[in-house]
VEXDRENGU-591230 format. One record per residue: chain; x, y, z of N, C-alpha, C, CB in turn; residue in three letters. Coordinates in steps of 0.1 Angstrom, whole numbers, plus 5000, padded with zeros to 4 digits. Glycine has a CB too. Layout:
<recs>
+--------+------+------+------+------+------+------+------+------+------+------+------+------+---------+
! cadena !  nxx !  nyy !  nzz ! caxx ! cayy ! cazz !  cxx !  cyy !  czz ! cbxx ! cbyy ! cbzz ! residuo !
+--------+------+------+------+------+------+------+------+------+------+------+------+------+---------+
!      A !    X !    Y !    Z !    X !    Y !    Z !    X !    Y !    Z !    X !    Y !    Z !     ALA !
...
+--------+------+------+------+------+------+------+------+------+------+------+------+------+---------+
</recs>
This chain:
<recs>
+--------+------+------+------+------+------+------+------+------+------+------+------+------+---------+
! cadena !  nxx !  nyy !  nzz ! caxx ! cayy ! cazz !  cxx !  cyy !  czz ! cbxx ! cbyy ! cbzz ! residuo !
+--------+------+------+------+------+------+------+------+------+------+------+------+------+---------+
!      A ! 9772 ! 3262 ! 4863 ! 9765 ! 3265 ! 4851 ! 9759 ! 3252 ! 4846 ! 9775 ! 3271 ! 4841 !     MET !
!      A ! 9747 ! 3252 ! 4841 ! 9739 ! 3240 ! 4837 ! 9746 ! 3233 ! 4826 ! 9725 ! 3244 ! 4833 !     ILE !
!      A ! 9753 ! 3240 ! 4817 ! 9759 ! 3234 ! 4805 ! 9771 ! 3225 ! 4809 ! 9764 ! 3245 ! 4795 !     SER !
!      A ! 9776 ! 3227 ! 4821 ! 9788 ! 3219 ! 4825 ! 9784 ! 3207 ! 4834 ! 9797 ! 3227 ! 4833 !     HIS !
!      A ! 9772 ! 3205 ! 4836 ! 9768 ! 3193 ! 4844 ! 9768 ! 3180 ! 4835 ! 9753 ! 3195 ! 4851 !     ILE !
!      A ! 9773 ! 3170 ! 4841 ! 9775 ! 3157 ! 4834 ! 9762 ! 3149 ! 4834 ! 9785 ! 3147 ! 4840 !     SER !
!      A ! 9759 ! 3142 ! 4823 ! 9746 ! 3134 ! 4822 ! 9747 ! 3123 ! 4832 ! 9744 ! 3128 ! 4807 !     LYS !
!      A ! 9758 ! 3120 ! 4837 ! 9759 ! 3110 ! 4848 ! 9756 ! 3115 ! 4862 ! 9773 ! 3104 ! 4848 !     ASP !
!      A ! 9755 ! 3128 ! 4863 ! 9753 ! 3133 ! 4876 ! 9738 ! 3130 ! 4881 ! 9755 ! 3149 ! 4876 !     ASP !
!      A ! 9736 ! 3126 ! 4893 ! 9723 ! 3122 ! 4897 ! 9713 ! 3133 ! 4897 ! 9724 ! 3117 ! 4911 !     GLU !
!      A ! 9718 ! 3146 ! 4896 ! 9708 ! 3157 ! 4896 ! 9707 ! 3163 ! 4881 ! 9713 ! 3168 ! 4905 !     ASN !
!      A ! 9712 ! 3156 ! 4872 ! 9712 ! 3161 ! 4858 ! 9698 ! 3164 ! 4853 ! 9718 ! 3150 ! 4848 !     TYR !
!      A ! 9688 ! 3155 ! 4855 ! 9675 ! 3157 ! 4850 ! 9668 ! 3169 ! 4857 ! 9667 ! 3145 ! 4853 !     ASP !
!      A ! 9671 ! 3171 ! 4870 ! 9665 ! 3182 ! 4878 ! 9670 ! 3195 ! 4872 ! 9669 ! 3181 ! 4893 !     PHE !
!      A ! 9683 ! 3196 ! 4870 ! 9689 ! 3209 ! 4865 ! 9685 ! 3212 ! 4851 ! 9704 ! 3208 ! 4866 !     PHE !
!      A ! 9686 ! 3202 ! 4842 ! 9683 ! 3204 ! 4828 ! 9668 ! 3207 ! 4826 ! 9688 ! 3191 ! 4820 !     ILE !
!      A ! 9660 ! 3199 ! 4832 ! 9646 ! 3201 ! 4830 ! 9639 ! 3211 ! 4839 ! 9638 ! 3187 ! 4831 !     THR !
!      A ! 9639 ! 3208 ! 4852 ! 9631 ! 3216 ! 4862 ! 9637 ! 3230 ! 4863 ! 9631 ! 3210 ! 4875 !     THR !
!      A ! 9650 ! 3231 ! 4866 ! 9656 ! 3244 ! 4868 ! 9656 ! 3253 ! 4856 ! 9669 ! 3243 ! 4874 !     MET !
!      A ! 9660 ! 3247 ! 4845 ! 9661 ! 3254 ! 4832 ! 9648 ! 3259 ! 4828 ! 9668 ! 3245 ! 4821 !     ASN !
!      A ! 9638 ! 3250 ! 4828 ! 9625 ! 3254 ! 4823 ! 9618 ! 3264 ! 4833 ! 9616 ! 3242 ! 4822 !     ILE !
!      A ! 9619 ! 3262 ! 4845 ! 9613 ! 3271 ! 4855 ! 9618 ! 3285 ! 4854 ! 9616 ! 3266 ! 4870 !     SER !
!      A ! 9632 ! 3286 ! 4852 ! 9637 ! 3299 ! 4850 ! 9632 ! 3306 ! 4838 ! 9652 ! 3298 ! 4849 !     ALA !
!      A ! 9631 ! 3298 ! 4827 ! 9625 ! 3304 ! 4814 ! 9611 ! 3308 ! 4816 ! 9626 ! 3293 ! 4803 !     SER !
!      A ! 9603 ! 3300 ! 4823 ! 9589 ! 3303 ! 4825 ! 9587 ! 3316 ! 4833 ! 9582 ! 3292 ! 4833 !     GLU !
!      A ! 9596 ! 3318 ! 4843 ! 9595 ! 3330 ! 4850 ! 9597 ! 3342 ! 4842 ! 9604 ! 3330 ! 4862 !     LEU !
!      A ! 9607 ! 3341 ! 4833 ! 9611 ! 3352 ! 4824 ! 9599 ! 3354 ! 4814 ! 9624 ! 3349 ! 4816 !     TYR !
!      A ! 9595 ! 3343 ! 4807 ! 9584 ! 3345 ! 4798 ! 9571 ! 3349 ! 4803 ! 9582 ! 3332 ! 4791 !     CYS !
!      A ! 9568 ! 3345 ! 4815 ! 9555 ! 3349 ! 4822 ! 9555 ! 3364 ! 4824 ! 9554 ! 3341 ! 4835 !     GLU !
!      A ! 9567 ! 3369 ! 4829 ! 9568 ! 3383 ! 4831 ! 9567 ! 3391 ! 4818 ! 9582 ! 3386 ! 4837 !     HIS !
!      A ! 9572 ! 3385 ! 4807 ! 9571 ! 3392 ! 4794 ! 9557 ! 3389 ! 4787 ! 9582 ! 3387 ! 4785 !     MET !
!      A ! 9549 ! 3381 ! 4793 ! 9536 ! 3378 ! 4787 ! 9537 ! 3369 ! 4774 ! 9529 ! 3390 ! 4783 !     GLY !
!      A ! 9546 ! 3360 ! 4774 ! 9549 ! 3352 ! 4763 ! 9546 ! 3337 ! 4766 ! 9563 ! 3354 ! 4759 !     GLU !
!      A ! 9545 ! 3329 ! 4756 ! 9545 ! 3315 ! 4758 ! 9559 ! 3310 ! 4761 ! 9539 ! 3307 ! 4745 !     ALA !
!      A ! 9560 ! 3297 ! 4765 ! 9572 ! 3291 ! 4769 ! 9578 ! 3283 ! 4757 ! 9571 ! 3283 ! 4782 !     PHE !
!      A ! 9591 ! 3281 ! 4756 ! 9597 ! 3273 ! 4746 ! 9606 ! 3262 ! 4753 ! 9606 ! 3281 ! 4737 !     SER !
!      A ! 9605 ! 3250 ! 4748 ! 9613 ! 3239 ! 4752 ! 9621 ! 3234 ! 4741 ! 9605 ! 3228 ! 4759 !     PHE !
!      A ! 9634 ! 3234 ! 4742 ! 9643 ! 3229 ! 4730 ! 9647 ! 3215 ! 4733 ! 9656 ! 3238 ! 4729 !     TYR !
!      A ! 9646 ! 3207 ! 4722 ! 9649 ! 3193 ! 4722 ! 9659 ! 3190 ! 4712 ! 9637 ! 3184 ! 4720 !     VAL !
!      A ! 9670 ! 3183 ! 4716 ! 9680 ! 3178 ! 4707 ! 9679 ! 3163 ! 4707 ! 9695 ! 3183 ! 4711 !     ALA !
!      A ! 9678 ! 3157 ! 4694 ! 9677 ! 3143 ! 4693 ! 9687 ! 3139 ! 4682 ! 9662 ! 3138 ! 4689 !     ILE !
!      A ! 9691 ! 3125 ! 4683 ! 9701 ! 3120 ! 4674 ! 9699 ! 3106 ! 4671 ! 9715 ! 3123 ! 4680 !     ALA !
!      A ! 9703 ! 3102 ! 4660 ! 9704 ! 3088 ! 4656 ! 9718 ! 3086 ! 4651 ! 9694 ! 3083 ! 4646 !     LYS !
!      A ! 9726 ! 3076 ! 4657 ! 9739 ! 3073 ! 4652 ! 9740 ! 3058 ! 4650 ! 9750 ! 3079 ! 4662 !     GLN !
!      A ! 9746 ! 3054 ! 4639 ! 9748 ! 3040 ! 4637 ! 9761 ! 3037 ! 4629 ! 9737 ! 3034 ! 4628 !     SER !
!      A ! 9765 ! 3025 ! 4629 ! 9777 ! 3020 ! 4623 ! 9789 ! 3026 ! 4629 ! 9777 ! 3024 ! 4608 !     ARG !
!      A ! 9792 ! 3023 ! 4642 ! 9804 ! 3029 ! 4649 ! 9817 ! 3025 ! 4641 ! 9805 ! 3024 ! 4663 !     PRO !
!      A ! 9826 ! 3035 ! 4640 ! 9839 ! 3033 ! 4634 ! 9848 ! 3027 ! 4644 ! 9844 ! 3047 ! 4630 !     CYS !
!      A ! 9858 ! 3020 ! 4639 ! 9868 ! 3013 ! 4648 ! 9877 ! 3024 ! 4655 ! 9877 ! 3004 ! 4639 !     LYS !
!      A ! 9879 ! 3035 ! 4648 ! 9888 ! 3045 ! 4654 ! 9879 ! 3055 ! 4662 ! 9896 ! 3053 ! 4643 !     GLU !
!      A ! 9886 ! 3061 ! 4672 ! 9879 ! 3071 ! 4680 ! 9881 ! 3085 ! 4673 ! 9884 ! 3071 ! 4695 !     LEU !
!      A ! 9872 ! 3094 ! 4677 ! 9874 ! 3108 ! 4671 ! 9885 ! 3115 ! 4679 ! 9861 ! 3116 ! 4672 !     ASP !
!      A ! 9888 ! 3128 ! 4676 ! 9899 ! 3135 ! 4682 ! 9897 ! 3137 ! 4697 ! 9900 ! 3149 ! 4675 !     GLU !
!      A ! 9884 ! 3135 ! 4702 ! 9882 ! 3137 ! 4716 ! 9882 ! 3123 ! 4724 ! 9869 ! 3144 ! 4719 !     TYR !
!      A ! 9885 ! 3113 ! 4716 ! 9886 ! 3100 ! 4723 ! 9872 ! 3092 ! 4724 ! 9892 ! 3101 ! 4736 !     GLY !
!      A ! 9862 ! 3098 ! 4717 ! 9848 ! 3093 ! 4717 ! 9846 ! 3085 ! 4705 ! 9838 ! 3104 ! 4719 !     GLU !
!      A ! 9836 ! 3076 ! 4706 ! 9832 ! 3068 ! 4694 ! 9827 ! 3076 ! 4682 ! 9822 ! 3057 ! 4697 !     VAL !
!      A ! 9832 ! 3075 ! 4671 ! 9827 ! 3081 ! 4659 ! 9818 ! 3072 ! 4651 ! 9839 ! 3085 ! 4650 !     ALA !
!      A ! 9809 ! 3077 ! 4643 ! 9799 ! 3069 ! 4636 ! 9800 ! 3073 ! 4621 ! 9785 ! 3072 ! 4642 !     TYR !
!      A ! 9797 ! 3062 ! 4614 ! 9797 ! 3065 ! 4599 ! 9784 ! 3072 ! 4595 ! 9798 ! 3052 ! 4592 !     GLU !
!      A ! 9773 ! 3070 ! 4603 ! 9760 ! 3077 ! 4600 ! 9755 ! 3084 ! 4612 ! 9750 ! 3068 ! 4596 !     PHE !
!      A ! 9752 ! 3097 ! 4611 ! 9746 ! 3104 ! 4622 ! 9735 ! 3113 ! 4616 ! 9757 ! 3112 ! 4630 !     SER !
!      A ! 9725 ! 3115 ! 4624 ! 9714 ! 3124 ! 4621 ! 9711 ! 3131 ! 4634 ! 9701 ! 3117 ! 4615 !     CYS !
!      A ! 9713 ! 3144 ! 4634 ! 9710 ! 3153 ! 4645 ! 9698 ! 3162 ! 4642 ! 9722 ! 3161 ! 4650 !     PHE !
!      A ! 9689 ! 3164 ! 4651 ! 9678 ! 3174 ! 4649 ! 9676 ! 3182 ! 4661 ! 9666 ! 3167 ! 4645 !     ALA !
!      A ! 9673 ! 3194 ! 4660 ! 9670 ! 3203 ! 4670 ! 9656 ! 3208 ! 4668 ! 9680 ! 3215 ! 4671 !     ASP !
!      A ! 9647 ! 3207 ! 4678 ! 9633 ! 3210 ! 4677 ! 9630 ! 3220 ! 4688 ! 9625 ! 3197 ! 4679 !     LEU !
!      A ! 9620 ! 3228 ! 4685 ! 9615 ! 3238 ! 4695 ! 9600 ! 3235 ! 4696 ! 9619 ! 3253 ! 4692 !     GLN !
!      A ! 9596 ! 3232 ! 4709 ! 9581 ! 3231 ! 4711 ! 9577 ! 3243 ! 4720 ! 9577 ! 3217 ! 4717 !     VAL !
!      A ! 9567 ! 3249 ! 4716 ! 9561 ! 3261 ! 4724 ! 9549 ! 3255 ! 4732 ! 9557 ! 3273 ! 4715 !     THR !
!      A ! 9548 ! 3259 ! 4745 ! 9537 ! 3254 ! 4753 ! 9531 ! 3266 ! 4761 ! 9541 ! 3242 ! 4762 !     TYR !
!      A ! 9519 ! 3264 ! 4764 ! 9513 ! 3273 ! 4774 ! 9507 ! 3266 ! 4785 ! 9502 ! 3282 ! 4767 !     THR !
!      A ! 9507 ! 3272 ! 4797 ! 9502 ! 3265 ! 4808 ! 9487 ! 3271 ! 4810 ! 9511 ! 3268 ! 4822 !     ILE !
!      A ! 9477 ! 3262 ! 4807 ! 9463 ! 3267 ! 4806 ! 9458 ! 3269 ! 4820 ! 9455 ! 3257 ! 4798 !     GLU !
!      A ! 9461 ! 3260 ! 4830 ! 9456 ! 3261 ! 4843 ! 9467 ! 3260 ! 4853 ! 9445 ! 3251 ! 4846 !     THR !
!      A ! 9474 ! 3271 ! 4856 ! 9486 ! 3270 ! 4864 ! 9483 ! 3265 ! 4879 ! 9493 ! 3283 ! 4865 !     PRO !
!      A ! 9471 ! 3267 ! 4883 ! 9467 ! 3263 ! 4897 ! 9465 ! 3248 ! 4898 ! 9454 ! 3270 ! 4901 !     GLU !
!      A ! 9464 ! 3241 ! 4886 ! 9462 ! 3227 ! 4886 ! 9475 ! 3219 ! 4881 ! 9450 ! 3223 ! 4876 !     LEU !
!      A ! 9483 ! 3226 ! 4874 ! 9495 ! 3219 ! 4869 ! 9507 ! 3219 ! 4878 ! 9499 ! 3225 ! 4855 !     LEU !
!      A ! 9512 ! 3207 ! 4882 ! 9523 ! 3207 ! 4891 ! 9536 ! 3207 ! 4882 ! 9523 ! 3194 ! 4899 !     THR !
!      A ! 9547 ! 3211 ! 4889 ! 9560 ! 3211 ! 4882 ! 9563 ! 3197 ! 4877 ! 9572 ! 3216 ! 4891 !     VAL !
!      A ! 9560 ! 3187 ! 4885 ! 9563 ! 3173 ! 4880 ! 9555 ! 3169 ! 4868 ! 9561 ! 3163 ! 4891 !     ALA !
!      A ! 9543 ! 3173 ! 4867 ! 9534 ! 3170 ! 4855 ! 9540 ! 3178 ! 4843 ! 9519 ! 3175 ! 4858 !     GLU !
!      A ! 9544 ! 3190 ! 4845 ! 9550 ! 3198 ! 4834 ! 9562 ! 3191 ! 4829 ! 9553 ! 3212 ! 4838 !     ARG !
!      A ! 9571 ! 3187 ! 4838 ! 9584 ! 3181 ! 4835 ! 9581 ! 3167 ! 4828 ! 9593 ! 3178 ! 4848 !     ASP !
!      A ! 9572 ! 3160 ! 4833 ! 9569 ! 3147 ! 4827 ! 9564 ! 3148 ! 4813 ! 9558 ! 3140 ! 4835 !     ASP !
!      A ! 9555 ! 3158 ! 4810 ! 9550 ! 3161 ! 4797 ! 9561 ! 3164 ! 4787 ! 9539 ! 3172 ! 4797 !     THR !
!      A ! 9570 ! 3173 ! 4791 ! 9581 ! 3177 ! 4783 ! 9591 ! 3166 ! 4781 ! 9588 ! 3189 ! 4789 !     LEU !
!      A ! 9594 ! 3159 ! 4791 ! 9604 ! 3147 ! 4790 ! 9598 ! 3137 ! 4781 ! 9608 ! 3141 ! 4803 !     ARG !
!      A ! 9584 ! 3134 ! 4782 ! 9578 ! 3124 ! 4773 ! 9579 ! 3128 ! 4759 ! 9563 ! 3122 ! 4777 !     THR !
!      A ! 9577 ! 3141 ! 4756 ! 9578 ! 3146 ! 4743 ! 9592 ! 3144 ! 4738 ! 9575 ! 3161 ! 4742 !     PHE !
!      A ! 9603 ! 3147 ! 4746 ! 9617 ! 3145 ! 4742 ! 9620 ! 3130 ! 4739 ! 9627 ! 3151 ! 4753 !     GLN !
!      A ! 9616 ! 3122 ! 4748 ! 9618 ! 3107 ! 4747 ! 9611 ! 3101 ! 4735 ! 9614 ! 3100 ! 4760 !     GLU !
!      A ! 9599 ! 3105 ! 4733 ! 9591 ! 3099 ! 4722 ! 9597 ! 3104 ! 4709 ! 9576 ! 3103 ! 4723 !     GLU !
!      A ! 9602 ! 3116 ! 4708 ! 9608 ! 3121 ! 4695 ! 9621 ! 3114 ! 4693 ! 9610 ! 3136 ! 4696 !     MET !
!      A ! 9628 ! 3112 ! 4703 ! 9641 ! 3105 ! 4702 ! 9639 ! 3090 ! 4698 ! 9649 ! 3105 ! 4716 !     SER !
!      A ! 9629 ! 3084 ! 4704 ! 9626 ! 3070 ! 4700 ! 9621 ! 3069 ! 4686 ! 9614 ! 3064 ! 4709 !     ASN !
!      A ! 9614 ! 3079 ! 4681 ! 9609 ! 3079 ! 4667 ! 9620 ! 3080 ! 4658 ! 9599 ! 3091 ! 4665 !     TYR !
!      A ! 9629 ! 3089 ! 4660 ! 9641 ! 3091 ! 4651 ! 9649 ! 3078 ! 4651 ! 9650 ! 3102 ! 4656 !     LEU !
!      A ! 9651 ! 3072 ! 4663 ! 9659 ! 3060 ! 4663 ! 9652 ! 3048 ! 4657 ! 9662 ! 3057 ! 4678 !     ASN !
!      A ! 9639 ! 3048 ! 4656 ! 9631 ! 3038 ! 4649 ! 9633 ! 3038 ! 4634 ! 9617 ! 3038 ! 4653 !     SER !
!      A ! 9636 ! 3049 ! 4628 ! 9638 ! 3051 ! 4614 ! 9651 ! 3045 ! 4609 ! 9637 ! 3065 ! 4609 !     LEU !
!      A ! 9650 ! 3039 ! 4597 ! 9662 ! 3033 ! 4591 ! 9670 ! 3045 ! 4585 ! 9659 ! 3022 ! 4581 !     SER !
!      A ! 9683 ! 3042 ! 4582 ! 9691 ! 3052 ! 4576 ! 9685 ! 3055 ! 4562 ! 9706 ! 3046 ! 4575 !     GLU !
!      A ! 9681 ! 3045 ! 4555 ! 9674 ! 3048 ! 4542 ! 9662 ! 3057 ! 4543 ! 9671 ! 3034 ! 4535 !     ASP !
!      A ! 9654 ! 3055 ! 4553 ! 9642 ! 3063 ! 4555 ! 9646 ! 3077 ! 4557 ! 9634 ! 3057 ! 4566 !     GLU !
!      A ! 9656 ! 3079 ! 4565 ! 9661 ! 3093 ! 4568 ! 9667 ! 3100 ! 4556 ! 9672 ! 3092 ! 4579 !     ILE !
!      A ! 9675 ! 3092 ! 4549 ! 9682 ! 3098 ! 4538 ! 9673 ! 3100 ! 4526 ! 9694 ! 3089 ! 4534 !     ILE !
!      A ! 9665 ! 3091 ! 4523 ! 9656 ! 3092 ! 4510 ! 9643 ! 3098 ! 4513 ! 9654 ! 3078 ! 4505 !     SER !
!      A ! 9639 ! 3099 ! 4525 ! 9626 ! 3106 ! 4528 ! 9628 ! 3120 ! 4531 ! 9619 ! 3099 ! 4539 !     GLY !
!      A ! 9617 ! 3127 ! 4534 ! 9618 ! 3141 ! 4538 ! 9618 ! 3141 ! 4553 ! 9605 ! 3150 ! 4532 !     ASP !
!      A ! 9630 ! 3140 ! 4559 ! 9631 ! 3138 ! 4573 ! 9625 ! 3151 ! 4581 ! 9646 ! 3136 ! 4577 !     ILE !
!      A ! 9627 ! 3162 ! 4575 ! 9621 ! 3174 ! 4582 ! 9605 ! 3173 ! 4583 ! 9624 ! 3187 ! 4574 !     ARG !
!      A ! 9599 ! 3169 ! 4572 ! 9584 ! 3167 ! 4572 ! 9581 ! 3155 ! 4582 ! 9579 ! 3164 ! 4558 !     MET !
!      A ! 9588 ! 3145 ! 4581 ! 9585 ! 3133 ! 4590 ! 9586 ! 3137 ! 4605 ! 9595 ! 3121 ! 4586 !     MET !
!      A ! 9596 ! 3144 ! 4608 ! 9598 ! 3148 ! 4622 ! 9587 ! 3158 ! 4626 ! 9613 ! 3154 ! 4625 !     LEU !
!      A ! 9584 ! 3167 ! 4617 ! 9574 ! 3177 ! 4620 ! 9560 ! 3170 ! 4622 ! 9573 ! 3188 ! 4608 !     THR !
!      A ! 9557 ! 3161 ! 4613 ! 9543 ! 3155 ! 4615 ! 9543 ! 3147 ! 4628 ! 9541 ! 3145 ! 4603 !     GLU !
!      A ! 9554 ! 3139 ! 4631 ! 9554 ! 3131 ! 4643 ! 9553 ! 3141 ! 4656 ! 9567 ! 3122 ! 4644 !     LYS !
!      A ! 9561 ! 3152 ! 4655 ! 9562 ! 3161 ! 4667 ! 9548 ! 3168 ! 4669 ! 9572 ! 3171 ! 4664 !     ALA !
!      A ! 9541 ! 3172 ! 4658 ! 9529 ! 3178 ! 4660 ! 9518 ! 3168 ! 4665 ! 9525 ! 3184 ! 4647 !     ASN !
!      A ! 9518 ! 3156 ! 4660 ! 9509 ! 3146 ! 4665 ! 9511 ! 3143 ! 4679 ! 9511 ! 3132 ! 4657 !     THR !
!      A ! 9524 ! 3142 ! 4683 ! 9527 ! 3140 ! 4698 ! 9523 ! 3152 ! 4706 ! 9543 ! 3137 ! 4700 !     LEU !
!      A ! 9526 ! 3163 ! 4701 ! 9522 ! 3176 ! 4709 ! 9507 ! 3176 ! 4711 ! 9526 ! 3189 ! 4701 !     ALA !
!      A ! 9499 ! 3173 ! 4701 ! 9485 ! 3172 ! 4703 ! 9480 ! 3162 ! 4713 ! 9478 ! 3169 ! 4689 !     ASN !
!      A ! 9487 ! 3150 ! 4713 ! 9483 ! 3139 ! 4722 ! 9487 ! 3142 ! 4736 ! 9490 ! 3126 ! 4718 !     SER !
!      A ! 9498 ! 3150 ! 4738 ! 9502 ! 3153 ! 4751 ! 9495 ! 3166 ! 4758 ! 9517 ! 3156 ! 4751 !     LEU !
!      A ! 9488 ! 3173 ! 4749 ! 9481 ! 3185 ! 4754 ! 9469 ! 3181 ! 4762 ! 9477 ! 3194 ! 4742 !     SER !
!      A ! 9466 ! 3189 ! 4772 ! 9454 ! 3187 ! 4780 ! 9448 ! 3200 ! 4785 ! 9456 ! 3177 ! 4791 !     ASN !
!      A ! 9439 ! 3199 ! 4795 ! 9433 ! 3211 ! 4800 ! 9443 ! 3219 ! 4809 ! 9421 ! 3207 ! 4808 !     GLU !
!      A ! 9454 ! 3213 ! 4813 ! 9465 ! 3220 ! 4821 ! 9476 ! 3226 ! 4813 ! 9471 ! 3210 ! 4831 !     LYS !
!      A ! 9480 ! 3219 ! 4802 ! 9492 ! 3223 ! 4795 ! 9488 ! 3221 ! 4780 ! 9505 ! 3216 ! 4799 !     ILE !
!      A ! 9492 ! 3231 ! 4771 ! 9490 ! 3229 ! 4757 ! 9503 ! 3231 ! 4750 ! 9479 ! 3238 ! 4751 !     LYS !
!      A ! 9506 ! 3220 ! 4742 ! 9518 ! 3221 ! 4733 ! 9514 ! 3226 ! 4719 ! 9525 ! 3208 ! 4733 !     LEU !
!      A ! 9521 ! 3235 ! 4714 ! 9517 ! 3241 ! 4701 ! 9525 ! 3234 ! 4690 ! 9519 ! 3256 ! 4701 !     SER !
!      A ! 9522 ! 3238 ! 4678 ! 9530 ! 3232 ! 4667 ! 9545 ! 3233 ! 4669 ! 9526 ! 3238 ! 4653 !     PRO !
!      A ! 9552 ! 3223 ! 4665 ! 9566 ! 3222 ! 4667 ! 9574 ! 3228 ! 4655 ! 9570 ! 3208 ! 4670 !     VAL !
!      A ! 9585 ! 3235 ! 4658 ! 9594 ! 3239 ! 4648 ! 9607 ! 3231 ! 4648 ! 9597 ! 3254 ! 4649 !     GLU !
!      A ! 9611 ! 3226 ! 4636 ! 9623 ! 3219 ! 4634 ! 9633 ! 3230 ! 4632 ! 9623 ! 3208 ! 4623 !     ILE !
!      A ! 9642 ! 3233 ! 4641 ! 9652 ! 3243 ! 4640 ! 9663 ! 3240 ! 4631 ! 9657 ! 3247 ! 4653 !     VAL !
!      A ! 9669 ! 3228 ! 4632 ! 9680 ! 3224 ! 4624 ! 9680 ! 3208 ! 4623 ! 9693 ! 3229 ! 4630 !     GLN !
!      A ! 9685 ! 3203 ! 4612 ! 9688 ! 3190 ! 4609 ! 9701 ! 3188 ! 4603 ! 9677 ! 3184 ! 4600 !     ILE !
!      A ! 9710 ! 3179 ! 4608 ! 9722 ! 3177 ! 4602 ! 9724 ! 3161 ! 4599 ! 9734 ! 3182 ! 4611 !     GLU !
!      A ! 9728 ! 3158 ! 4587 ! 9730 ! 3145 ! 4583 ! 9745 ! 3143 ! 4580 ! 9721 ! 3141 ! 4572 !     LEU !
!      A ! 9751 ! 3132 ! 4585 ! 9765 ! 3128 ! 4581 ! 9765 ! 3113 ! 4578 ! 9775 ! 3132 ! 4592 !     PHE !
!      A ! 9771 ! 3110 ! 4567 ! 9773 ! 3096 ! 4563 ! 9766 ! 3091 ! 4551 ! 9769 ! 3088 ! 4574 !     GLY !
+--------+------+------+------+------+------+------+------+------+------+------+------+------+---------+
</recs>
């Protein structure tokens, strides 16, 4: 099962991105729908000295966000699986980098939902081309601790 594969496994990216998305595309294509890609991003800072109940590092500040980007394949005969994967991974990495670039104060005192939405939609527009089009992004959930 995909949810049990470790991030340290050499095949992690293949299973999480390629296999997961390809299976979703086959289902959605059959149903005549657009495709969705879910992205989870996080910023954590100020590690605590004590570990949590699972033996992992706990943080005094954490911001978690779940995003959903919908995309359509405009020219399937021209788009390779690698190009699709690269586009979606770039989206995920850039959003993660953006969240991590924000200070705790910017996240707490600003409208983090609006900030993430604007960045995600700008990024979706810049990554769209004649082969693949990313649509406006939905911020599914945001959690702040600290």
